[in-house]
C-alpha positions in Angstrom: 0.0 0.0 0.1 1.3 3.5 -0.9 1.3 6.3 1.7 -0.1 8.5 -1.1 -1.7 7.6 -4.3 -3.0 10.0 -6.8 -4.6 8.7 -9.9 -6.0 10.7 -12.9 -6.8 13.6 -10.7 -8.6 16.5 -12.1 -9.8 19.8 -10.7 -11.8 22.5 -12.3 -12.6 26.0 -11.0 -15.3 27.1 -13.3 -13.7 26.9 -16.9 -10.2 26.8 -15.4 -8.7 23.3 -15.3 -6.1 23.5 -12.5 -5.3 19.8 -12.7 -5.5 17.9 -15.8 -5.4 14.2 -14.9 -2.3 13.8 -12.7 -0.9 10.7 -11.1 1.9 9.9 -8.8 2.7 7.6 -5.9 4.6 8.1 -2.8 6.0 5.3 -0.6 5.9 5.3 3.3 8.7 7.2 4.7 9.7 8.9 1.6 10.4 12.6 1.1 8.6 13.5 -1.9 8.6 16.8 -3.9 5.9 18.2 -6.1 7.8 20.9 -7.9 7.0 23.5 -10.7 6.5 27.1 -11.3 4.1 29.2 -9.4 0.3 28.5 -10.6 1.4 24.9 -11.8 -1.2 23.2 -9.7 0.8 22.2 -6.6 -1.2 24.0 -3.9 -4.6 22.5 -5.5 -3.1 19.1 -5.3 -2.1 19.5 -1.7 -5.4 21.1 -0.7 -7.2 18.1 -2.1 -4.8 15.6 -0.3 -5.6 17.5 2.8 -9.3 17.1 2.4 -10.0 20.8 1.9 -11.4 20.7 -1.4 -13.0 18.0 -3.6 -11.6 16.7 -6.7 -13.6 17.2 -10.0 -12.6 13.7 -11.1 -10.1 11.0 -10.3 -9.0 9.5 -6.8 -6.5 10.5 -4.2 -5.8 8.2 -1.3 -3.8 8.4 2.0 -2.8 4.9 3.2 -5.6 3.6 1.2 -8.3 5.8 2.4 -10.0 8.1 -0.1 -9.7 11.6 0.7 -13.0 12.5 -0.7 -14.9 9.8 0.9 -13.1 9.5 4.4 -12.0 13.0 4.8 -12.1 13.0 8.5 -10.1 9.8 8.8 -7.5 11.2 6.6 -7.2 14.4 8.5 -6.3 12.5 11.6 -3.3 10.9 9.8 -1.9 14.0 8.2 -0.6 17.5 9.0 -1.1 20.4 6.5 1.1 23.4 6.5 -0.3 26.0 3.8 2.0 28.3 2.0 0.0 31.1 3.5 -0.3 30.0 7.0 -0.8 32.8 9.4 -0.1 33.4 13.2 -2.1 34.3 16.2 -0.7 37.9 16.9 -1.6 38.2 20.7 -0.3 35.0 21.9 3.3 33.7 22.2 4.8 31.0 20.1 4.9 28.7 23.1 1.2 29.3 23.8 0.4 28.4 20.2 2.3 25.2 20.2 0.8 24.3 23.5 -2.6 24.8 22.3 -2.0 22.7 19.2 -0.5 19.9 21.4 -3.4 19.9 23.6 -5.9 19.9 20.6 -4.2 16.8 19.3 -3.5 14.9 22.5 -5.6 16.5 25.4 -3.8 17.2 28.7 -1.3 14.4 29.3 2.0 13.0 28.7 1.6 12.8 24.9 0.7 16.5 24.8 3.7 17.4 26.9 6.0 15.4 24.7 4.7 17.0 21.6 5.1 20.5 23.0 8.7 19.6 24.0 9.3 18.5 20.5 7.7 21.6 18.9 9.9 23.8 21.1 13.0 22.1 19.9 11.9 22.0 16.4 11.1 25.8 16.2 14.6 26.7 17.7 13.6 30.3 18.6 15.1 30.1 22.2 13.8 32.9 24.6 11.9 34.5 21.4 9.4 31.7 21.6 7.8 33.3 24.8 7.2 36.7 23.1 3.9 37.4 21.3 3.9 36.4 17.7 3.0 39.9 16.4 6.7 40.7 17.2 7.8 37.8 15.1 9.5 38.2 11.6 7.9 36.2 8.7 10.8 33.6 9.1 10.2 33.2 12.7 6.5 32.6 12.2 7.3 30.0 9.5 9.5 28.2 11.8 6.9 28.0 14.5 4.4 26.7 11.8 6.8 24.1 10.6 7.3 22.9 14.1 3.5 22.7 14.5 3.2 20.6 11.5 5.9 18.1 12.6 5.6 17.9 16.3 2.4 15.9 16.3 4.1 13.2 14.5 1.6 12.6 11.8 1.8 9.7 9.3 1.9 12.0 6.4 3.1 15.7 6.6 2.2 18.0 3.7 4.3 21.1 3.5 3.4 23.6 0.8 6.5 25.9 0.3 7.8 25.4 3.8 10.8 27.7 3.4 8.9 30.6 2.0 10.0 33.7 3.7 13.2 32.2 5.3 16.9 33.2 4.6 19.4 30.7 3.4 20.5 29.5 6.7 17.1 29.1 8.1 15.9 27.3 5.0 18.8 24.9 5.2 18.0 24.2 9.0 14.3 23.4 8.0 15.2 21.0 5.2 17.7 19.2 7.5 15.1 19.1 10.1 12.6 17.5 7.7 15.1 14.9 6.6 16.2 14.0 10.1 12.6 13.9 11.3 11.5 11.7 8.5 14.4 9.2 9.1 13.9 9.1 12.7 10.2 8.7 12.8 9.5 7.1 9.6 7.4 10.1 8.5 6.1 10.5 4.9 6.6 14.0 3.8 5.2 15.8 0.7 6.8 19.1 -0.2 5.8 21.6 -2.7 8.1 24.3 -4.1 8.8 26.3 -7.2 12.5 26.5 -6.2 13.7 23.3 -7.8 17.4 23.6 -6.9 16.3 24.1 -3.1 14.6 20.9 -2.8 16.9 18.6 -4.9 19.0 17.7 -1.8 15.9 17.0 0.4 13.7 14.8 -1.7 14.3 11.3 -2.8 11.6 11.4 -5.4 10.1 14.2 -7.3 7.1 14.8 -9.7 7.5 17.9 -12.0 4.2 19.6 -12.6 3.6 22.4 -15.1 0.1 23.8 -16.2 -1.7 21.2 -14.2 0.1 18.2 -15.9 2.8 16.0 -14.6 5.8 16.2 -16.8 7.7 13.6 -15.2 8.0 11.5 -12.0 10.8 9.4 -10.5 13.8 9.3 -8.2 16.1 12.5 -8.5 19.3 10.7 -9.4 17.6 8.5 -12.1 15.9 11.4 -13.7 18.9 13.5 -14.0 20.9 10.5 -15.4 18.0 9.6 -17.9 17.7 13.0 -19.4 21.6 14.0 -19.2 21.0 17.2 -17.0 22.9 18.6 -14.1 19.9 19.5 -12.0 16.0 19.6 -11.8 16.0 23.2 -13.0 17.6 22.0 -16.3 15.4 19.1 -16.4 12.2 21.3 -16.1 13.4 23.7 -19.0 14.3 20.7 -21.2 10.9 19.2 -20.7 8.9 22.4 -21.2 10.9 23.0 -24.4 10.1 19.4 -25.7 13.4 17.8 -25.0 15.6 20.4 -26.9 
């Protein structure tokens, strides 16, 4: 059974076809990248997987559960970090993570352990105890990434997880995701328009453009097969028809 299985997925918004029959699979414990330019269909795909919107046609499953028919069950297995995730201005980062831990686990040992992990993942030191209205965009993002991972979901869906972060913090987030996936067997789906950024993070990728999957596979295999140095070169080659 695949951790995530997408088959012939279509999504239309009125006359606009955001997804045009895409298919891909993700194995349990993999870090999978859905990469492509802005507007390619990445966020739409992730919102369907998270059970936030319904597909027009096709199927999307998480550990065998159809996200359309069993949305509540799927939501208990995943965490979803939207690209535009906001923050509560008038509470501290610590209070926010504590609230999340108690929503998931109540008030017990599991909640305490999740909170402790969230504090570690956020890595903000004393700033975590200041109100989030004082945070930079990057600091808010680090708290949100911590929130998505600290509950140890079976699948974590991260839409542009390093948006707003500088090079150092972006690197830290990528290393955290890799370490976390390896340590806990977490399946991670990451979207990004920055193909070079995710190349060292994801074992397997699908390149999407204008609602279609151009290619899917393991990064090393794709680069070798197409004779290119990196995923950005591969994308350009595929868009230009192999020239």
